C-alpha positions in Angstrom: 82.6 105.4 129.9 85.6 103.0 128.5 85.9 103.0 125.1 87.3 100.1 123.2 89.7 101.1 120.4 90.0 104.9 121.3 92.6 107.0 123.4 91.1 108.5 126.2 92.1 110.0 129.6 91.5 108.0 132.7 91.7 108.5 136.6 94.1 106.3 138.6 91.6 104.6 141.1 93.9 102.0 142.9 97.3 101.0 142.8 98.2 97.4 143.2 101.4 95.0 142.9 100.5 94.3 139.4 99.7 97.8 138.0 97.1 100.3 138.6 93.2 100.4 137.9 91.7 103.3 136.0 88.0 104.6 135.5 86.6 107.3 133.6 86.5 110.5 136.1 83.0 111.2 134.7 81.6 107.6 135.0 83.2 105.5 137.5 80.9 102.6 137.0 83.8 100.5 135.0 87.7 100.2 135.6 90.4 98.6 133.6 93.7 97.6 134.2 97.2 99.5 133.1 100.0 96.8 133.9 102.6 97.6 136.0 105.2 98.0 133.2 102.9 101.0 131.7 102.5 102.9 134.7 104.3 106.4 134.7 107.1 106.7 137.1 105.7 108.6 140.2 102.1 108.2 139.5 99.7 108.3 142.3 96.3 107.5 143.0 94.0 110.2 141.4 96.2 111.2 138.8 95.2 111.4 135.2 96.9 109.3 132.2 96.2 109.1 128.5 95.8 105.5 127.6 94.5 103.5 124.8 92.1 100.7 125.4 92.3 97.2 123.4 91.8 93.4 124.7 94.9 91.3 125.4 95.2 87.7 124.4 92.9 86.6 127.0 90.4 88.9 125.6 90.4 91.0 128.5 89.9 94.6 128.2 93.3 96.2 129.1 95.0 99.7 129.1 98.2 100.5 127.4 100.4 103.9 127.1 101.8 102.5 123.8 100.9 104.5 120.7 98.9 102.4 118.5 99.3 102.9 114.6 95.6 103.3 114.1 92.5 103.8 116.4 89.0 102.9 115.9 87.6 103.8 112.6 90.5 105.4 111.2 92.0 104.2 107.9 95.7 103.8 107.4 98.3 101.5 106.3 99.4 98.5 108.5 101.6 95.7 107.7 100.9 91.9 107.7 102.7 90.1 110.2 101.2 86.8 110.0 98.9 84.6 107.9 96.8 82.0 110.0 93.7 80.0 109.2 91.8 82.7 110.7 93.0 85.7 108.6 96.1 87.9 108.7 97.6 89.4 111.7 98.6 93.2 111.4 101.3 94.9 113.2 99.9 98.1 114.9 102.4 98.8 117.5 100.7 97.1 120.4 101.6 93.6 122.1 98.7 91.8 120.6 98.3 92.0 116.6 95.3 93.3 115.1 93.4 90.3 113.1 92.2 90.9 109.8 89.5 88.3 109.0 89.2 86.9 105.8 85.8 88.0 105.3 87.1 91.5 105.8 89.5 90.9 102.6 88.2 91.6 99.1 86.8 88.7 97.2 89.6 86.8 95.4 92.1 88.7 97.4 94.5 87.2 100.1 97.0 89.5 101.8 100.4 88.0 102.7 103.1 88.4 105.0 105.3 91.6 104.5 102.4 93.4 102.7 101.2 96.9 103.6 97.4 97.1 103.5 95.0 100.0 103.8 92.8 99.2 106.7 90.3 100.4 109.4 89.9 98.9 113.0 86.4 98.3 113.9 84.4 96.3 116.7 82.8 92.9 115.3 79.8 91.3 116.9 81.5 90.0 119.6 82.9 93.1 120.7 86.4 92.3 119.8 88.8 95.0 117.7 89.4 93.7 114.1 90.7 95.3 110.9 88.6 95.4 107.6 89.7 96.6 104.3 86.5 97.7 103.3 87.5 101.4 104.6 84.4 102.9 102.8 82.3 103.9 105.9 85.5 105.5 107.5 86.8 107.8 104.4 86.1 111.4 104.4 84.2 113.2 102.3 85.4 116.7 102.6 87.8 116.6 99.8 89.5 119.7 98.0 89.2 118.5 94.5 86.7 119.6 92.0 85.3 118.3 88.6 88.4 118.3 86.2 91.1 117.9 88.9 93.4 114.8 88.6 93.9 112.7 91.7 95.8 109.5 92.9 94.3 107.0 95.0 94.5 103.5 95.9 91.8 100.7 94.9 90.6 98.9 98.1 87.5 97.1 97.0 85.7 96.1 93.4 82.0 95.7 93.4 80.0 93.9 90.6 77.0 96.4 91.2 78.8 99.8 91.7 82.4 99.7 90.4 85.6 100.2 92.0 86.2 102.1 95.2 89.1 104.1 95.5 90.5 105.7 98.6 92.0 109.4 97.1 95.4 110.3 98.9 94.4 107.4 101.2 91.8 109.4 102.8 88.8 110.5 100.7 86.1 108.4 99.4 85.8 108.0 95.7 84.3 105.9 93.1 84.9 104.8 89.6 81.4 103.8 88.4 80.7 100.5 86.5 79.6 102.5 83.7 83.1 103.8 83.4 85.2 101.8 80.7 88.0 100.6 82.3 90.7 97.9 82.5 90.2 95.4 85.5 91.9 97.1 88.5 92.8 95.0 91.6 92.6 96.1 95.3 96.3 97.3 96.2 96.7 99.0 93.0 97.5 102.7 92.8 95.8 104.5 89.8 95.8 108.0 88.6 92.2 109.3 87.6 90.4 112.6 86.5 87.4 113.6 88.9 84.4 113.6 86.8 81.9 114.7 89.4 81.6 115.5 93.0 78.4 114.3 94.4 76.3 116.2 96.8 77.4 114.2 99.6 81.2 115.2 99.2 81.9 111.7 97.7 84.0 111.8 94.2 83.3 110.1 91.1 86.4 109.0 89.0 87.4 108.5 85.5 90.6 106.7 84.2 89.6 108.7 80.8 90.1 112.3 79.8 87.3 114.4 78.5 85.9 113.6 75.1 87.7 116.2 73.1 91.1 115.3 74.8 90.6 111.5 75.1 89.4 111.4 71.3 93.0 111.7 70.0 94.5 109.3 72.3 91.7 106.7 71.6 92.4 107.2 67.6 96.1 106.5 68.4 95.2 103.4 70.4 93.2 102.3 67.6 95.6 102.8 65.1 97.9 100.4 67.0 95.4 97.9 67.7 94.5 97.5 64.0 98.6 97.7 63.1 99.0 94.6 65.8 96.1 92.9 63.9 97.5 92.9 60.5 96.1 96.3 59.4 92.3 95.6 60.3 89.5 95.1 62.7 87.0 92.4 62.1 84.0 94.5 62.9 82.7 98.2 62.6 81.4 100.8 64.7 78.0 99.2 64.1 79.2 95.9 66.4 77.9 95.4 69.9 79.1 97.5 72.5 80.1 94.6 74.7 82.4 93.3 71.8 83.5 96.9 71.1 84.5 97.1 74.8 86.1 93.8 75.3 88.6 94.3 72.1 89.2 98.1 72.4 88.3 98.9 76.2 86.5 101.8 74.9 82.6 102.5 74.8 80.9 102.2 71.5 80.4 106.2 71.7 84.2 106.7 72.4 85.1 103.9 69.7 82.7 105.9 67.0 84.5 109.0 67.9 87.9 107.7 67.5 86.8 105.9 64.1 85.5 109.3 62.8 88.6 111.0 63.7 90.7 108.5 61.8 88.3 108.7 59.0 88.5 112.1 58.5 92.0 112.1 58.7 92.2 109.5 55.9 93.7 106.8 57.8 91.3 104.2 57.6 88.3 102.7 55.3 85.2 101.1 56.6 83.6 98.1 54.7 80.5 96.2 55.3 82.0 94.2 58.3 85.6 95.3 58.7 87.7 98.7 59.4 90.7 98.9 57.3 94.1 101.0 57.4 94.4 102.9 54.4 97.5 102.4 52.3 
C-alpha cells in the first residue's frame, strides 16, 4: 500500500526514460513514479529504494528520495516561504511547498513570510497534504515531567472554552486551563510554567503561577507596586467582584485575598469600607 506523507521502502517495478515506477512489494496493486533525477545510480528493476510520497504541482502522487523536514502527523518547525490568498506556503525541503491554509491558523493570527511555525502535516478531505498549527492531536503524552516541575513550551492555540494550549519542549501536550489566572497569551509565544497536574492520559496541566505559599509573597509585592502606581490606594477591597479583581490585578479572588492578608499582617496597608490604602 502506498502511504502519502510517509517514508517507505518500495521496489522498482519498471524503468522508463523519465524515471522508474515503484510498487509495494507486499501489495503490487498500485505504483508511483520516481523521477529520473531521483533514481539511484546503477539501480535496476527489483531493487528496493526508500522514498517519501507526496503530490506534485499537478496533484499527482510522486516519489522522492529527498528528505522532507516533517512527515505525516509529526510536529516540527517550518518556515513560511510565501503568503497567498489560499494561505501560507511552507518550506519543507521538497520541490513543492506545503500549504498552511488560513483555517489551520489560530483565530486572529496570520503568519508572515520568514516566520518559523510549529505545524504538523495532515491529509485534508480532498486527499492533499497540508499543514496545521493545531498540533494537539499529534503531540506526545509520555513526558518525563511530574507535578511541581518547571517546563518551557510554545503556545500554539487558544480556546475560549478550554484555555491556552502549549507544546512543552515543542513535543508534549499541555494546557493552561481557562480557570488559571493568566495574562493574554498569543500563539507563537514561549512560556515558562509550573506543572500543576499530570492527567491520567499523560497530558499536562500548567500554571504560570507558583504554589500558593510561594506565590503569596510575589503577589504581595505586585500589589504594593500596583498601589504605588495608583497614588497609594486601590478603589476596591477584597470583597470586590472576582472579575474586577482579575482584570485589575491579574489575580484570582483567593490569591488577591492572600496577598492583602500578607500586607495587612505586615502593617503595609489599611482597609477602609471601599478601598485599600498604603499605610504612612
